[in-house]
Each structure stands twice: as C-alpha cells, then as structure tokens.
All heavy atoms as an XYZ file, in Angstrom:
523
protein
N      26.194    -21.022    -41.898
C      24.994    -20.748    -42.646
C      24.188    -22.014    -42.930
O      22.992    -21.973    -42.902
C      25.343    -20.066    -43.972
C      25.971    -18.729    -43.831
S      24.754    -17.513    -44.192
C      25.723    -16.072    -43.981
N      24.873    -23.120    -43.207
C      24.156    -24.357    -43.475
C      23.360    -24.787    -42.253
O      22.261    -25.309    -42.370
C      25.123    -25.455    -43.894
N      23.913    -24.568    -41.072
C      23.210    -24.899    -39.840
C      21.946    -24.088    -39.670
O      20.936    -24.575    -39.192
N      21.995    -22.821    -40.075
C      20.816    -21.963    -40.001
C      19.721    -22.463    -40.924
O      18.549    -22.446    -40.562
C      21.184    -20.524    -40.352
C      22.038    -19.845    -39.304
C      22.454    -18.448    -39.720
O      21.843    -17.883    -40.641
O      23.390    -17.921    -39.105
N      20.091    -22.921    -42.117
C      19.101    -23.448    -43.057
C      18.445    -24.698    -42.486
O      17.230    -24.869    -42.577
C      19.749    -23.748    -44.405
N      19.244    -25.573    -41.894
C      18.698    -26.794    -41.299
C      17.758    -26.447    -40.150
O      16.710    -27.068    -39.975
C      19.822    -27.704    -40.821
N      18.152    -25.464    -39.363
C      17.311    -25.025    -38.246
C      15.978    -24.493    -38.769
O      14.919    -24.806    -38.233
C      18.048    -23.954    -37.447
C      17.280    -23.452    -36.268
C      16.571    -22.297    -36.192
C      17.120    -24.083    -35.010
N      15.991    -22.163    -34.968
C      16.311    -23.266    -34.215
C      17.582    -25.269    -34.475
C      15.962    -23.595    -32.923
C      17.223    -25.587    -33.173
C      16.426    -24.762    -32.423
N      16.041    -23.708    -39.833
C      14.819    -23.164    -40.429
C      13.929    -24.266    -40.986
O      12.711    -24.228    -40.831
N      14.535    -25.274    -41.628
C      13.763    -26.396    -42.153
C      13.071    -27.153    -41.020
O      11.917    -27.536    -41.139
C      14.661    -27.359    -42.929
C      15.164    -26.772    -44.249
O      14.589    -25.754    -44.709
O      16.119    -27.326    -44.804
N      13.804    -27.348    -39.941
C      13.248    -28.066    -38.797
C      12.081    -27.278    -38.199
O      11.052    -27.848    -37.852
C      14.331    -28.297    -37.750
C      13.873    -29.132    -36.583
C      14.981    -29.352    -35.565
O      15.957    -28.620    -35.521
N      14.822    -30.357    -34.741
N      12.228    -25.990    -38.101
C      11.165    -25.140    -37.569
C       9.938    -25.192    -38.471
O       8.810    -25.308    -37.987
C      11.662    -23.691    -37.423
O      12.773    -23.682    -36.523
C      10.581    -22.779    -36.882
N      10.157    -25.133    -39.771
C       9.036    -25.209    -40.716
C       8.314    -26.544    -40.618
O       7.088    -26.594    -40.656
C       9.520    -24.975    -42.144
C       9.906    -23.540    -42.417
C      10.482    -23.355    -43.806
O      10.965    -24.288    -44.427
N      10.420    -22.129    -44.297
N       9.061    -27.631    -40.496
C       8.442    -28.956    -40.359
C       7.628    -29.039    -39.077
O       6.517    -29.581    -39.060
C       9.498    -30.052    -40.388
C      10.025    -30.359    -41.774
C      10.833    -31.647    -41.793
N      12.022    -31.580    -40.955
C      13.210    -31.167    -41.362
N      13.389    -30.779    -42.603
N      14.233    -31.143    -40.520
N       8.181    -28.507    -38.000
C       7.476    -28.523    -36.714
C       6.174    -27.721    -36.808
O       5.126    -28.164    -36.319
C       8.378    -27.957    -35.617
C       7.826    -28.164    -34.231
C       8.754    -27.690    -33.123
N      10.149    -27.940    -33.398
C      11.092    -26.995    -33.412
N      10.797    -25.751    -33.123
N      12.344    -27.291    -33.675
N       6.236    -26.561    -37.435
C       5.036    -25.737    -37.587
C       4.007    -26.413    -38.490
O       2.807    -26.355    -38.216
C       5.419    -24.369    -38.142
C       6.155    -23.508    -37.133
C       6.681    -22.208    -37.730
O       6.461    -21.954    -38.939
O       7.319    -21.449    -36.983
N       4.474    -27.076    -39.544
C       3.564    -27.783    -40.449
C       2.880    -28.941    -39.711
O       1.675    -29.155    -39.872
C       4.314    -28.286    -41.673
N       3.629    -29.673    -38.903
C       3.065    -30.776    -38.134
C       2.052    -30.257    -37.117
O       0.975    -30.838    -36.951
C       4.165    -31.555    -37.423
C       3.721    -32.761    -36.611
C       2.990    -33.768    -37.475
C       4.932    -33.404    -35.940
N       2.367    -29.165    -36.460
C       1.432    -28.568    -35.501
C       0.129    -28.178    -36.197
O      -0.962    -28.436    -35.699
C       2.051    -27.346    -34.837
C       1.122    -26.703    -33.818
C       1.769    -25.465    -33.190
N       0.979    -24.967    -32.096
C      -0.061    -24.135    -32.230
N      -0.435    -23.725    -33.409
N      -0.726    -23.726    -31.159
N       0.240    -27.591    -37.385
C      -0.949    -27.182    -38.134
C      -1.756    -28.405    -38.565
O      -2.987    -28.390    -38.509
C      -0.559    -26.334    -39.338
C      -1.717    -25.823    -40.140
C      -2.664    -24.895    -39.387
O      -2.342    -24.432    -38.274
O      -3.759    -24.628    -39.927
N      -1.102    -29.476    -38.974
C      -1.808    -30.704    -39.343
C      -2.585    -31.260    -38.154
O      -3.739    -31.681    -38.288
C      -0.829    -31.761    -39.844
C      -0.261    -31.485    -41.205
C       0.817    -32.487    -41.586
O       1.185    -33.367    -40.809
N       1.346    -32.348    -42.790
N      -1.969    -31.256    -36.995
C      -2.637    -31.758    -35.791
C      -3.803    -30.853    -35.407
O      -4.871    -31.335    -35.015
C      -1.648    -31.882    -34.638
C      -0.675    -33.018    -34.836
C       0.303    -33.122    -33.685
C       1.273    -34.268    -33.881
N       2.204    -34.391    -32.750
N      -3.605    -29.547    -35.507
C      -4.676    -28.607    -35.189
C      -5.874    -28.836    -36.106
O      -7.026    -28.869    -35.672
C      -4.176    -27.170    -35.314
C      -5.163    -26.124    -34.803
C      -4.617    -24.720    -35.005
N      -4.727    -24.298    -36.383
C      -5.855    -23.833    -36.934
N      -6.942    -23.715    -36.214
N      -5.877    -23.474    -38.190
N      -5.606    -29.026    -37.393
C      -6.685    -29.276    -38.343
C      -7.385    -30.594    -38.063
O      -8.608    -30.700    -38.214
C      -6.155    -29.234    -39.776
C      -5.734    -27.855    -40.270
C      -5.086    -27.947    -41.648
C      -6.905    -26.898    -40.282
N      -6.648    -31.608    -37.621
C      -7.261    -32.893    -37.258
C      -8.213    -32.711    -36.082
O      -9.310    -33.278    -36.071
C      -6.184    -33.921    -36.926
N      -7.803    -31.920    -35.107
C      -8.669    -31.635    -33.955
C      -9.936    -30.925    -34.430
O     -11.051    -31.293    -34.048
C      -7.935    -30.783    -32.895
C      -8.902    -30.264    -31.838
C      -6.803    -31.581    -32.253
N      -9.782    -29.925    -35.279
C     -10.940    -29.168    -35.762
C     -11.871    -30.034    -36.604
O     -13.097    -29.927    -36.492
C     -10.475    -27.954    -36.563
C      -9.723    -26.892    -35.761
C      -9.249    -25.775    -36.687
C     -10.572    -26.340    -34.642
N     -11.308    -30.904    -37.436
C     -12.139    -31.806    -38.252
C     -12.944    -32.751    -37.368
O     -14.139    -32.963    -37.595
C     -11.282    -32.612    -39.225
C     -10.924    -31.875    -40.491
C     -10.335    -32.812    -41.544
N      -9.121    -33.467    -41.079
C      -7.897    -32.983    -41.212
N      -7.714    -31.827    -41.804
N      -6.858    -33.660    -40.763
N     -12.282    -33.325    -36.360
C     -12.977    -34.253    -35.466
C     -14.050    -33.520    -34.666
O     -15.148    -34.035    -34.483
C     -12.002    -34.952    -34.523
C     -12.628    -36.042    -33.700
C     -13.260    -37.131    -34.542
O     -12.754    -37.439    -35.634
O     -14.277    -37.704    -34.088
N     -13.740    -32.328    -34.212
C     -14.731    -31.537    -33.477
C     -15.938    -31.247    -34.365
O     -17.083    -31.417    -33.939
C     -14.107    -30.243    -32.978
N     -15.694    -30.844    -35.595
C     -16.799    -30.546    -36.521
C     -17.643    -31.789    -36.771
O     -18.885    -31.715    -36.811
C     -16.249    -29.990    -37.829
N     -16.982    -32.937    -36.916
C     -17.717    -34.186    -37.147
C     -18.623    -34.499    -35.949
O     -19.804    -34.813    -36.112
C     -16.743    -35.336    -37.373
C     -17.420    -36.647    -37.767
C     -16.428    -37.784    -37.883
N     -15.964    -38.247    -36.582
C     -16.671    -39.032    -35.766
N     -17.883    -39.430    -36.099
N     -16.167    -39.403    -34.604
N     -18.075    -34.372    -34.750
C     -18.868    -34.661    -33.545
C     -19.963    -33.625    -33.340
O     -21.066    -33.971    -32.905
C     -17.964    -34.757    -32.321
C     -17.071    -35.994    -32.281
C     -16.118    -35.915    -31.086
C     -17.873    -37.270    -32.243
N     -19.684    -32.366    -33.628
C     -20.720    -31.334    -33.497
C     -21.887    -31.648    -34.428
O     -23.052    -31.496    -34.054
C     -20.170    -29.950    -33.827
C     -19.146    -29.423    -32.853
C     -18.280    -28.422    -33.248
C     -19.031    -29.917    -31.575
C     -17.333    -27.912    -32.374
C     -18.081    -29.419    -30.684
C     -17.227    -28.413    -31.096
N     -21.577    -32.090    -35.639
C     -22.622    -32.432    -36.607
C     -23.398    -33.656    -36.139
O     -24.627    -33.694    -36.233
C     -21.997    -32.705    -37.991
O     -21.331    -31.514    -38.425
C     -23.040    -33.100    -39.011
N     -22.689    -34.647    -35.636
C     -23.303    -35.894    -35.219
C     -24.102    -35.755    -33.928
O     -25.222    -36.261    -33.827
C     -22.195    -36.937    -35.031
C     -22.668    -38.330    -34.707
C     -21.491    -39.263    -34.549
O     -20.622    -39.032    -33.699
N     -21.439    -40.290    -35.356
N     -23.532    -35.093    -32.926
C     -24.138    -35.040    -31.587
C     -24.748    -33.700    -31.237
O     -25.521    -33.603    -30.292
C     -23.079    -35.338    -30.528
C     -22.421    -36.666    -30.677
C     -21.347    -36.820    -29.636
N     -20.661    -38.089    -29.776
C     -19.714    -38.497    -28.989
N     -19.318    -37.745    -27.979
N     -19.138    -39.653    -29.183
N     -24.329    -32.661    -31.927
C     -24.713    -31.309    -31.556
C     -23.624    -30.665    -30.722
O     -22.903    -31.357    -29.983
N     -23.480    -29.374    -30.846
C     -22.427    -28.643    -30.143
C     -22.537    -28.806    -28.630
O     -21.564    -29.094    -27.951
C     -22.474    -27.167    -30.534
C     -21.432    -26.331    -29.865
C     -20.143    -26.261    -30.377
C     -21.722    -25.600    -28.716
C     -19.162    -25.492    -29.769
C     -20.753    -24.829    -28.089
C     -19.485    -24.776    -28.621
O     -18.518    -24.026    -28.009
N     -23.750    -28.620    -28.111
C     -23.948    -28.667    -26.661
C     -23.711    -30.047    -26.058
O     -23.392    -30.160    -24.878
C     -25.361    -28.196    -26.299
C     -25.543    -26.713    -26.557
O     -24.541    -25.978    -26.546
O     -26.697    -26.291    -26.785
N     -23.849    -31.095    -26.852
C     -23.673    -32.455    -26.340
C     -22.298    -33.025    -26.666
O     -22.064    -34.216    -26.478
C     -24.773    -33.354    -26.878
C     -26.149    -33.020    -26.301
C     -27.190    -34.044    -26.692
N     -27.198    -34.339    -28.107
C     -28.025    -33.789    -28.997
N     -28.908    -32.911    -28.612
N     -27.957    -34.124    -30.261
N     -21.404    -32.187    -27.162
C     -20.044    -32.631    -27.471
C     -19.074    -31.967    -26.503
O     -18.981    -30.747    -26.445
C     -19.657    -32.257    -28.922
O     -20.596    -32.853    -29.818
C     -18.262    -32.749    -29.253
N     -18.365    -32.776    -25.756
C     -17.393    -32.251    -24.790
C     -15.980    -32.353    -25.359
O     -15.727    -33.103    -26.307
C     -17.469    -33.054    -23.491
O     -17.063    -34.389    -23.736
N     -15.071    -31.613    -24.757
C     -13.669    -31.746    -25.132
C     -13.182    -33.159    -24.835
O     -12.347    -33.703    -25.566
C     -12.811    -30.726    -24.389
C     -12.870    -29.306    -24.941
C     -12.075    -28.366    -24.052
C     -12.351    -29.251    -26.357
N     -13.720    -33.763    -23.789
C     -13.347    -35.124    -23.457
C     -13.735    -36.084    -24.585
O     -12.979    -36.994    -24.928
C     -13.997    -35.565    -22.139
C     -13.432    -34.890    -20.917
C     -14.001    -33.484    -20.682
O     -14.979    -33.076    -21.361
O     -13.444    -32.784    -19.830
N     -14.911    -35.870    -25.177
C     -15.362    -36.722    -26.281
C     -14.465    -36.539    -27.504
O     -14.118    -37.512    -28.178
C     -16.814    -36.407    -26.638
N     -14.084    -35.308    -27.786
C     -13.197    -35.044    -28.919
C     -11.856    -35.717    -28.691
O     -11.327    -36.399    -29.574
C     -13.028    -33.522    -29.135
C     -14.368    -32.885    -29.514
C     -11.980    -33.242    -30.215
C     -14.393    -31.372    -29.441
N     -11.330    -35.565    -27.488
C     -10.041    -36.183    -27.152
C     -10.125    -37.699    -27.265
O      -9.220    -38.336    -27.815
C      -9.623    -35.773    -25.744
N     -11.198    -38.270    -26.766
C     -11.371    -39.722    -26.811
C     -11.362    -40.220    -28.259
O     -10.710    -41.208    -28.577
C     -12.669    -40.112    -26.111
C     -12.869    -41.582    -25.928
C     -14.071    -41.948    -25.049
N     -15.250    -41.113    -25.216
C     -15.635    -40.162    -24.338
N     -14.946    -39.920    -23.246
N     -16.742    -39.460    -24.552
N     -12.061    -39.522    -29.130
C     -12.102    -39.914    -30.540
C     -10.735    -39.808    -31.206
O     -10.428    -40.567    -32.118
C     -13.123    -39.065    -31.303
C     -14.557    -39.338    -30.922
C     -15.021    -40.734    -31.301
O     -14.676    -41.214    -32.393
O     -15.734    -41.353    -30.486
N      -9.931    -38.855    -30.754
C      -8.584    -38.679    -31.305
C      -7.554    -39.580    -30.637
O      -6.412    -39.664    -31.084
C      -8.155    -37.215    -31.163
C      -8.895    -36.228    -32.056
C      -8.609    -34.810    -31.612
C      -8.516    -36.438    -33.512
N      -7.947    -40.216    -29.539
C      -7.027    -41.105    -28.828
C      -5.985    -40.365    -28.011
O      -4.870    -40.846    -27.842
N      -6.360    -39.189    -27.498
C      -5.452    -38.395    -26.670
C      -6.198    -37.939    -25.419
O      -7.410    -38.070    -25.325
C      -4.907    -37.151    -27.427
C      -4.120    -37.567    -28.655
C      -6.019    -36.201    -27.814
N      -5.460    -37.357    -24.482
C      -6.113    -36.752    -23.324
C      -6.536    -35.332    -23.706
O      -6.156    -34.830    -24.759
C      -5.161    -36.726    -22.126
O      -4.108    -35.822    -22.368
N      -7.293    -34.699    -22.836
C      -7.749    -33.337    -23.157
C      -6.610    -32.329    -23.113
O      -6.656    -31.315    -23.806
C      -8.857    -32.874    -22.201
O      -8.403    -33.006    -20.864
C     -10.127    -33.671    -22.406
N      -5.597    -32.608    -22.337
C      -4.498    -31.652    -22.169
C      -3.885    -31.190    -23.497
O      -3.728    -29.995    -23.718
C      -3.450    -32.250    -21.259
C      -2.330    -31.327    -20.945
C      -1.320    -32.059    -20.100
N      -0.888    -31.219    -19.017
C      -0.054    -31.600    -18.099
N       0.410    -32.836    -18.097
N       0.334    -30.779    -17.164
N      -3.527    -32.117    -24.413
C      -2.934    -31.642    -25.667
C      -3.905    -30.849    -26.547
O      -3.472    -30.039    -27.361
C      -2.482    -32.906    -26.391
C      -2.817    -34.048    -25.540
C      -3.505    -33.555    -24.316
N      -5.196    -31.062    -26.358
C      -6.164    -30.305    -27.176
C      -6.020    -28.805    -26.940
O      -6.159    -28.020    -27.865
C      -7.589    -30.732    -26.859
C      -8.020    -32.108    -27.310
C      -9.496    -32.319    -27.017
C      -7.726    -32.340    -28.767
N      -5.753    -28.428    -25.707
C      -5.623    -27.013    -25.392
C      -4.403    -26.379    -26.043
O      -4.333    -25.163    -26.183
C      -5.585    -26.802    -23.876
C      -6.939    -27.003    -23.249
C      -7.206    -28.147    -22.505
C      -7.949    -26.063    -23.406
C      -8.446    -28.343    -21.932
C      -9.191    -26.261    -22.842
C      -9.435    -27.395    -22.110
O     -10.669    -27.576    -21.548
N      -3.452    -27.186    -26.463
C      -2.297    -26.672    -27.194
C      -2.707    -26.229    -28.593
O      -2.195    -25.265    -29.133
C      -1.205    -27.744    -27.265
C       0.031    -27.313    -28.015
C       0.934    -26.435    -27.442
C       0.289    -27.769    -29.295
C       2.076    -26.025    -28.115
C       1.414    -27.373    -29.988
C       2.300    -26.506    -29.391
O       3.423    -26.110    -30.069
N      -3.671    -26.956    -29.170
C      -4.089    -26.691    -30.545
C      -5.286    -25.753    -30.645
O      -5.433    -25.042    -31.620
C      -4.391    -28.011    -31.259
C      -3.161    -28.889    -31.305
C      -3.072    -30.020    -30.501
C      -2.095    -28.563    -32.106
C      -1.919    -30.810    -30.527
C      -0.945    -29.341    -32.123
C      -0.865    -30.451    -31.329
O       0.255    -31.225    -31.359
N      -6.155    -25.791    -29.656
C      -7.316    -24.893    -29.619
C      -7.476    -24.392    -28.187
O      -7.205    -25.119    -27.242
C      -8.610    -25.582    -30.108
C      -8.532    -25.936    -31.578
C      -8.922    -26.815    -29.288
N      -7.915    -23.180    -28.023
C      -8.010    -22.581    -26.679
C      -9.259    -23.032    -25.926
O      -9.260    -23.113    -24.711
C      -7.994    -21.055    -26.770
C      -6.698    -20.526    -27.377
C      -5.514    -20.944    -26.566
C      -4.241    -20.457    -27.198
N      -3.073    -21.224    -26.857
N     -10.342    -23.291    -26.654
C     -11.576    -23.722    -26.004
C     -12.466    -24.402    -27.032
O     -12.185    -24.396    -28.222
C     -12.309    -22.530    -25.388
O     -12.768    -21.665    -26.402
N     -13.524    -24.975    -26.548
C     -14.473    -25.649    -27.434
C     -15.106    -24.621    -28.339
O     -15.208    -24.758    -29.488
C     -15.534    -26.354    -26.605
C     -16.552    -27.127    -27.417
C     -17.430    -27.923    -26.519
C     -18.877    -27.613    -26.820
N     -19.804    -28.333    -26.035
C-alpha cells in the first residue's frame, strides 16, 4: 500500500509539472499575441521565446 501512495504522489507531481509547463506556454503565447498580433506570431516564435523546439509545444497545446 505504501508503494501505491508513492506512485500516486509521483503521478500527481508529474501532472502538476505538466500543467505548469502548459500554462507557461499559454502565457508566452498570449504575451506574443498581444505584442505582435495573432497572425504574426508563429509556433516557432513561441518556442524560441521559451527556449525549446516546436516539438514539445505540441505536447502541451494541439495548435496555435
């Protein structure tokens, strides 16, 4: 049973971290949309500002 609790804690931490990263992506996207406009903001620009490639962005959001 103790192992199950640890597993659940680990899962919760992983989900919390994923949500934090997703929110960071959304915040940066909103900032760039405000600054540059939606049509002039690419996923590449969002990724560049976050210091990642575009590939991980699709894990957190499905599209621009």
